[in-house]
N, CA and C atoms as a LAMMPS dump frame, in Angstrom:
ITEM: TIMESTEP
0
ITEM: NUMBER OF ATOMS
393
ITEM: BOX BOUNDS ff ff ff
-5.0000000000000000e+02 5.0000000000000000e+02
-5.0000000000000000e+02 5.0000000000000000e+02
-5.0000000000000000e+02 5.0000000000000000e+02
ITEM: ATOMS id mol type element x y z
1 1 1 N 16.1 -434.833 294.431
2 1 2 C 15.742 -435.352 293.128
3 1 3 C 14.86 -434.313 292.43
4 2 1 N 15.108 -434.068 291.172
5 2 2 C 14.351 -433.054 290.446
6 2 3 C 12.933 -433.533 290.163
7 3 1 N 12.055 -432.561 289.945
8 3 2 C 10.644 -432.87 289.723
9 3 3 C 10.409 -433.747 288.489
10 4 1 N 11.058 -433.46 287.332
11 4 2 C 10.84 -434.343 286.181
12 4 3 C 11.256 -435.786 286.447
13 5 1 N 12.328 -435.966 287.209
14 5 2 C 12.78 -437.316 287.521
15 5 3 C 11.742 -438.048 288.371
16 6 1 N 11.188 -437.349 289.345
17 6 2 C 10.159 -437.944 290.2
18 6 3 C 8.946 -438.332 289.355
19 7 1 N 8.55 -437.451 288.44
20 7 2 C 7.398 -437.738 287.58
21 7 3 C 7.674 -438.93 286.675
22 8 1 N 8.876 -438.995 286.133
23 8 2 C 9.221 -440.104 285.244
24 8 3 C 9.238 -441.423 286.001
25 9 1 N 9.777 -441.408 287.213
26 9 2 C 9.818 -442.638 288.011
27 9 3 C 8.415 -443.094 288.384
28 10 1 N 7.539 -442.128 288.714
29 10 2 C 6.157 -442.482 289.042
30 10 3 C 5.433 -443.077 287.852
31 11 1 N 5.63 -442.464 286.673
32 11 2 C 5.025 -442.988 285.463
33 11 3 C 5.553 -444.359 285.092
34 12 1 N 6.848 -444.552 285.278
35 12 2 C 7.463 -445.85 284.991
36 12 3 C 6.918 -446.922 285.934
37 13 1 N 6.807 -446.575 287.209
38 13 2 C 6.267 -447.532 288.182
39 13 3 C 4.83 -447.897 287.849
40 14 1 N 4.041 -446.913 287.44
41 14 2 C 2.649 -447.186 287.073
42 14 3 C 2.581 -448.061 285.833
43 15 1 N 3.414 -447.754 284.847
44 15 2 C 3.405 -448.532 283.611
45 15 3 C 3.84 -449.968 283.802
46 16 1 N 4.816 -450.177 284.657
47 16 2 C 5.305 -451.531 284.878
48 16 3 C 4.347 -452.367 285.71
49 17 1 N 3.528 -451.714 286.523
50 17 2 C 2.602 -452.467 287.37
51 17 3 C 1.242 -452.688 286.717
52 18 1 N 1.027 -452.095 285.563
53 18 2 C -0.273 -452.212 284.894
54 18 3 C -0.314 -453.431 283.975
55 19 1 N -1.441 -454.117 284.009
56 19 2 C -1.69 -455.204 283.069
57 19 3 C -2.988 -454.889 282.338
58 20 1 N -3.24 -455.581 281.267
59 20 2 C -4.482 -455.362 280.529
60 20 3 C -5.686 -455.629 281.429
61 21 1 N -5.608 -456.662 282.241
62 21 2 C -6.716 -456.989 283.148
63 21 3 C -6.932 -455.89 284.173
64 22 1 N -5.842 -455.328 284.725
65 22 2 C -5.996 -454.272 285.724
66 22 3 C -6.549 -452.993 285.097
67 23 1 N -6.161 -452.712 283.863
68 23 2 C -6.725 -451.546 283.168
69 23 3 C -8.212 -451.744 282.897
70 24 1 N -8.578 -452.95 282.526
71 24 2 C -9.992 -453.251 282.303
72 24 3 C -10.809 -453.087 283.567
73 25 1 N -10.252 -453.467 284.71
74 25 2 C -10.96 -453.312 285.974
75 25 3 C -11.183 -451.848 286.313
76 26 1 N -10.235 -451.006 285.97
77 26 2 C -10.385 -449.573 286.237
78 26 3 C -11.579 -449.023 285.47
79 27 1 N -11.681 -449.355 284.203
80 27 2 C -12.743 -448.787 283.373
81 27 3 C -14.089 -449.466 283.588
82 28 1 N -14.118 -450.554 284.337
83 28 2 C -15.39 -451.16 284.727
84 28 3 C -16.017 -450.431 285.902
85 29 1 N -15.233 -449.61 286.579
86 29 2 C -15.746 -448.784 287.677
87 29 3 C -16.416 -447.564 287.055
88 30 1 N -17.576 -447.807 286.464
89 30 2 C -18.255 -446.802 285.652
90 30 3 C -18.535 -445.52 286.426
91 31 1 N -19.001 -445.637 287.659
92 31 2 C -19.334 -444.432 288.426
93 31 3 C -18.085 -443.61 288.725
94 32 1 N -16.956 -444.252 288.97
95 32 2 C -15.712 -443.53 289.21
96 32 3 C -15.264 -442.792 287.952
97 33 1 N -15.325 -443.459 286.828
98 33 2 C -14.909 -442.846 285.56
99 33 3 C -15.796 -441.645 285.246
100 34 1 N -17.107 -441.796 285.403
101 34 2 C -18.035 -440.687 285.132
102 34 3 C -17.765 -439.532 286.084
103 35 1 N -17.567 -439.818 287.361
104 35 2 C -17.286 -438.774 288.342
105 35 3 C -16.017 -438.006 287.983
106 36 1 N -14.964 -438.727 287.654
107 36 2 C -13.697 -438.087 287.283
108 36 3 C -13.886 -437.22 286.042
109 37 1 N -14.602 -437.705 285.057
110 37 2 C -14.81 -436.943 283.826
111 37 3 C -15.656 -435.693 284.065
112 38 1 N -16.716 -435.816 284.841
113 38 2 C -17.574 -434.651 285.122
114 38 3 C -16.799 -433.589 285.893
115 39 1 N -16.065 -434.008 286.902
116 39 2 C -15.298 -433.044 287.699
117 39 3 C -14.25 -432.345 286.845
118 40 1 N -13.492 -433.099 286.068
119 40 2 C -12.373 -432.52 285.323
120 40 3 C -12.767 -431.806 284.038
121 41 1 N -13.892 -432.194 283.434
122 41 2 C -14.278 -431.587 282.161
123 41 3 C -15.392 -430.564 282.295
124 42 1 N -16.102 -430.545 283.432
125 42 2 C -17.212 -429.61 283.607
126 42 3 C -16.978 -428.702 284.818
127 43 1 N -16.836 -429.291 285.986
128 43 2 C -16.778 -428.489 287.209
129 43 3 C -15.514 -427.634 287.31
130 44 1 N -14.363 -428.19 287.035
131 44 2 C -13.124 -427.415 287.171
132 44 3 C -13.055 -426.272 286.151
133 45 1 N -13.424 -426.47 284.873
134 45 2 C -13.452 -425.307 283.98
135 45 3 C -14.424 -424.217 284.457
136 46 1 N -15.588 -424.617 284.96
137 46 2 C -16.53 -423.618 285.473
138 46 3 C -15.977 -422.925 286.719
139 47 1 N -15.283 -423.68 287.564
140 47 2 C -14.66 -423.101 288.75
141 47 3 C -13.575 -422.093 288.347
142 48 1 N -12.771 -422.436 287.359
143 48 2 C -11.744 -421.506 286.869
144 48 3 C -12.349 -420.227 286.342
145 49 1 N -13.433 -420.345 285.6
146 49 2 C -14.142 -419.177 285.078
147 49 3 C -14.672 -418.347 286.24
148 50 1 N -15.263 -419.01 287.218
149 50 2 C -15.809 -418.31 288.375
150 50 3 C -14.741 -417.577 289.171
151 51 1 N -13.605 -418.201 289.368
152 51 2 C -12.505 -417.554 290.099
153 51 3 C -11.995 -416.342 289.321
154 52 1 N -11.862 -416.489 288.006
155 52 2 C -11.407 -415.365 287.178
156 52 3 C -12.385 -414.202 287.245
157 53 1 N -13.684 -414.493 287.239
158 53 2 C -14.704 -413.442 287.36
159 53 3 C -14.714 -412.845 288.76
160 54 1 N -14.624 -413.703 289.775
161 54 2 C -14.676 -413.255 291.167
162 54 3 C -13.573 -412.258 291.482
163 55 1 N -12.375 -412.529 291.013
164 55 2 C -11.25 -411.648 291.278
165 55 3 C -11.057 -410.586 290.198
166 56 1 N -11.969 -410.513 289.237
167 56 2 C -11.925 -409.52 288.163
168 56 3 C -10.522 -409.42 287.564
169 57 1 N -10.012 -410.557 287.152
170 57 2 C -8.656 -410.609 286.608
171 57 3 C -8.562 -409.813 285.308
172 58 1 N -7.399 -409.252 285.069
173 58 2 C -7.135 -408.581 283.797
174 58 3 C -7.222 -409.615 282.681
175 59 1 N -7.411 -409.15 281.473
176 59 2 C -7.631 -410.061 280.343
177 59 3 C -6.581 -411.163 280.214
178 60 1 N -5.285 -410.857 280.247
179 60 2 C -4.304 -411.953 280.111
180 60 3 C -4.412 -412.981 281.238
181 61 1 N -4.578 -412.517 282.453
182 61 2 C -4.698 -413.439 283.593
183 61 3 C -6.009 -414.216 283.521
184 62 1 N -7.084 -413.565 283.084
185 62 2 C -8.388 -414.216 282.929
186 62 3 C -8.264 -415.364 281.928
187 63 1 N -7.669 -415.076 280.79
188 63 2 C -7.506 -416.093 279.745
189 63 3 C -6.63 -417.236 280.253
190 64 1 N -5.542 -416.899 280.935
191 64 2 C -4.653 -417.935 281.473
192 64 3 C -5.385 -418.825 282.464
193 65 1 N -6.182 -418.232 283.345
194 65 2 C -6.93 -419.006 284.339
195 65 3 C -7.9 -419.962 283.644
196 66 1 N -8.602 -419.477 282.648
197 66 2 C -9.566 -420.317 281.936
198 66 3 C -8.852 -421.432 281.175
199 67 1 N -7.744 -421.121 280.525
200 67 2 C -7.014 -422.145 279.773
201 67 3 C -6.476 -423.242 280.688
202 68 1 N -5.945 -422.857 281.831
203 68 2 C -5.439 -423.861 282.776
204 68 3 C -6.59 -424.707 283.308
205 69 1 N -7.702 -424.07 283.635
206 69 2 C -8.846 -424.804 284.185
207 69 3 C -9.467 -425.749 283.151
208 70 1 N -9.355 -425.408 281.884
209 70 2 C -9.935 -426.253 280.827
210 70 3 C -9.023 -427.412 280.427
211 71 1 N -7.834 -427.466 280.978
212 71 2 C -6.887 -428.548 280.685
213 71 3 C -7.077 -429.651 281.724
214 72 1 N -7.741 -430.748 281.367
215 72 2 C -8.047 -431.772 282.369
216 72 3 C -6.829 -432.556 282.819
217 73 1 N -6.859 -432.94 284.079
218 73 2 C -5.775 -433.746 284.622
219 73 3 C -4.532 -432.923 284.85
220 74 1 N -3.477 -433.593 285.191
221 74 2 C -2.195 -432.94 285.415
222 74 3 C -1.089 -433.962 285.2
223 75 1 N 0.07 -433.503 284.754
224 75 2 C 1.151 -434.457 284.519
225 75 3 C 1.685 -435.092 285.798
226 76 1 N 1.363 -434.509 286.932
227 76 2 C 1.845 -435.057 288.197
228 76 3 C 0.734 -435.749 288.979
229 77 1 N -0.349 -436.102 288.328
230 77 2 C -1.485 -436.712 288.998
231 77 3 C -1.226 -438.075 289.607
232 78 1 N -0.246 -438.793 289.113
233 78 2 C 0.051 -440.126 289.628
234 78 3 C 0.89 -440.05 290.904
235 79 1 N 1.676 -439.011 291.04
236 79 2 C 2.607 -438.921 292.173
237 79 3 C 1.901 -438.987 293.529
238 80 1 N 0.782 -438.286 293.755
239 80 2 C 0.104 -438.431 295.051
240 80 3 C -0.337 -439.871 295.319
241 81 1 N -0.727 -440.593 294.277
242 81 2 C -1.115 -442 294.464
243 81 3 C 0.095 -442.841 294.85
244 82 1 N 1.247 -442.538 294.273
245 82 2 C 2.462 -443.283 294.6
246 82 3 C 2.884 -443.003 296.038
247 83 1 N 2.933 -441.736 296.415
248 83 2 C 3.415 -441.381 297.755
249 83 3 C 2.457 -441.785 298.864
250 84 1 N 1.159 -441.824 298.569
251 84 2 C 0.187 -442.18 299.606
252 84 3 C -0.109 -443.674 299.648
253 85 1 N 0.496 -444.42 298.747
254 85 2 C 0.244 -445.858 298.703
255 85 3 C -1.105 -446.188 298.089
256 86 1 N -1.613 -445.27 297.255
257 86 2 C -2.907 -445.46 296.607
258 86 3 C -2.817 -446.38 295.403
259 87 1 N -3.891 -446.426 294.669
260 87 2 C -3.983 -447.283 293.484
261 87 3 C -3.356 -446.565 292.291
262 88 1 N -2.105 -446.871 292.027
263 88 2 C -1.344 -446.197 290.981
264 88 3 C -1.894 -446.528 289.599
265 89 1 N -2.331 -447.741 289.404
266 89 2 C -2.871 -448.135 288.096
267 89 3 C -4.134 -447.34 287.783
268 90 1 N -5.006 -447.191 288.771
269 90 2 C -6.23 -446.412 288.558
270 90 3 C -5.887 -444.954 288.266
271 91 1 N -4.983 -444.377 289.056
272 91 2 C -4.602 -442.975 288.857
273 91 3 C -3.995 -442.752 287.476
274 92 1 N -3.093 -443.624 287.068
275 92 2 C -2.457 -443.443 285.764
276 92 3 C -3.429 -443.711 284.617
277 93 1 N -4.314 -444.673 284.774
278 93 2 C -5.296 -444.963 283.726
279 93 3 C -6.244 -443.785 283.521
280 94 1 N -6.714 -443.221 284.624
281 94 2 C -7.62 -442.074 284.518
282 94 3 C -6.894 -440.846 283.981
283 95 1 N -5.63 -440.691 284.328
284 95 2 C -4.846 -439.574 283.807
285 95 3 C -4.687 -439.693 282.287
286 96 1 N -4.411 -440.898 281.819
287 96 2 C -4.268 -441.114 280.376
288 96 3 C -5.594 -440.888 279.66
289 97 1 N -6.693 -441.358 280.257
290 97 2 C -8.015 -441.135 279.671
291 97 3 C -8.314 -439.647 279.561
292 98 1 N -8.031 -438.891 280.636
293 98 2 C -8.295 -437.446 280.603
294 98 3 C -7.423 -436.734 279.579
295 99 1 N -6.175 -437.147 279.453
296 99 2 C -5.289 -436.526 278.466
297 99 3 C -5.79 -436.792 277.048
298 100 1 N -6.221 -438.02 276.8
299 100 2 C -6.714 -438.366 275.459
300 100 3 C -7.992 -437.603 275.124
301 101 1 N -8.948 -437.593 276.047
302 101 2 C -10.201 -436.871 275.8
303 101 3 C -9.992 -435.361 275.785
304 102 1 N -9.097 -434.879 276.655
305 102 2 C -8.827 -433.45 276.727
306 102 3 C -8.247 -432.889 275.445
307 103 1 N -7.547 -433.714 274.693
308 103 2 C -7.004 -433.276 273.415
309 103 3 C -8.111 -432.871 272.452
310 104 1 N -9.275 -433.474 272.599
311 104 2 C -10.407 -433.157 271.735
312 104 3 C -11.337 -432.107 272.343
313 105 1 N -11.517 -432.129 273.657
314 105 2 C -12.49 -431.231 274.281
315 105 3 C -11.931 -429.86 274.633
316 106 1 N -10.629 -429.753 274.83
317 106 2 C -10.037 -428.487 275.276
318 106 3 C -10.404 -427.297 274.398
319 107 1 N -10.222 -427.363 273.068
320 107 2 C -10.504 -426.168 272.266
321 107 3 C -11.969 -425.74 272.336
322 108 1 N -12.88 -426.697 272.403
323 108 2 C -14.298 -426.358 272.464
324 108 3 C -14.67 -425.757 273.816
325 109 1 N -14.171 -426.364 274.887
326 109 2 C -14.473 -425.875 276.23
327 109 3 C -13.896 -424.48 276.441
328 110 1 N -12.634 -424.297 276.107
329 110 2 C -11.988 -422.995 276.298
330 110 3 C -12.659 -421.926 275.442
331 111 1 N -12.965 -422.246 274.2
332 111 2 C -13.617 -421.279 273.318
333 111 3 C -14.997 -420.909 273.842
334 112 1 N -15.757 -421.883 274.315
335 112 2 C -17.095 -421.606 274.841
336 112 3 C -17.031 -420.689 276.059
337 113 1 N -16.14 -420.995 276.988
338 113 2 C -16.047 -420.175 278.201
339 113 3 C -15.554 -418.775 277.871
340 114 1 N -14.52 -418.661 277.045
341 114 2 C -13.993 -417.339 276.719
342 114 3 C -14.991 -416.519 275.908
343 115 1 N -15.777 -417.168 275.077
344 115 2 C -16.818 -416.453 274.34
345 115 3 C -17.938 -416.017 275.273
346 116 1 N -18.329 -416.899 276.178
347 116 2 C -19.403 -416.581 277.124
348 116 3 C -18.973 -415.514 278.124
349 117 1 N -17.683 -415.423 278.404
350 117 2 C -17.19 -414.426 279.358
351 117 3 C -17.298 -413.012 278.799
352 118 1 N -17.43 -412.908 277.498
353 118 2 C -17.638 -411.618 276.844
354 118 3 C -16.576 -410.612 277.269
355 119 1 N -15.353 -410.91 276.988
356 119 2 C -14.246 -410.057 277.408
357 119 3 C -14.23 -408.716 276.693
358 120 1 N -14.909 -408.591 275.574
359 120 2 C -14.925 -407.325 274.831
360 120 3 C -15.636 -406.216 275.597
361 121 1 N -16.764 -406.532 276.222
362 121 2 C -17.568 -405.495 276.863
363 121 3 C -17.242 -405.309 278.338
364 122 1 N -16.224 -405.959 278.806
365 122 2 C -15.901 -405.87 280.226
366 122 3 C -15.197 -404.55 280.521
367 123 1 N -14.348 -404.515 281.489
368 123 2 C -13.67 -403.29 281.913
369 123 3 C -12.622 -402.875 280.89
370 124 1 N -12.122 -401.623 280.992
371 124 2 C -11.075 -401.181 280.066
372 124 3 C -9.822 -402.054 280.127
373 125 1 N -9.564 -402.686 281.269
374 125 2 C -8.392 -403.546 281.353
375 125 3 C -8.539 -404.788 280.481
376 126 1 N -9.758 -405.038 280.058
377 126 2 C -10.013 -406.193 279.188
378 126 3 C -10.252 -405.779 277.741
379 127 1 N -9.765 -404.603 277.363
380 127 2 C -10.028 -404.102 276.02
381 127 3 C -9.337 -404.932 274.946
382 128 1 N -8.251 -405.6 275.27
383 128 2 C -7.616 -406.503 274.307
384 128 3 C -8.435 -407.789 274.319
385 129 1 N -9.474 -407.796 273.511
386 129 2 C -10.474 -408.85 273.569
387 129 3 C -9.952 -410.178 273.048
388 130 1 N -10.556 -411.218 273.556
389 130 2 C -10.303 -412.571 273.082
390 130 3 C -10.912 -412.684 271.707
391 131 1 N -10.146 -413.146 270.748
392 131 2 C -10.649 -413.253 269.38
393 131 3 C -10.975 -414.671 269.043
């Protein structure tokens, strides 16, 4: 079975099993929601920046690493919950929350990290600076 089909089936299963009450229960788990948001919106972008610096990636690879790290969640985030018998409603709800918030935070986070990385003054391989 192809990967898009697996993702679509997982999303469909999550959508069909979700009710308004079950979604409300997910967002009442305040500490879980905060933990997921901090990890995906703060720690992972900083980790991506750190990995790019650690390996002294060339400018295109550096930018790609930061952009991927600043994109919260993943389109396949529900699949591990489905295959492991986990809480699919919680996984899909948090994935949707991250996608919605990420649409607003991504440009600011990526711009801040790429500006702070100061790609202009780095090595000659980074001479094509981030503008």
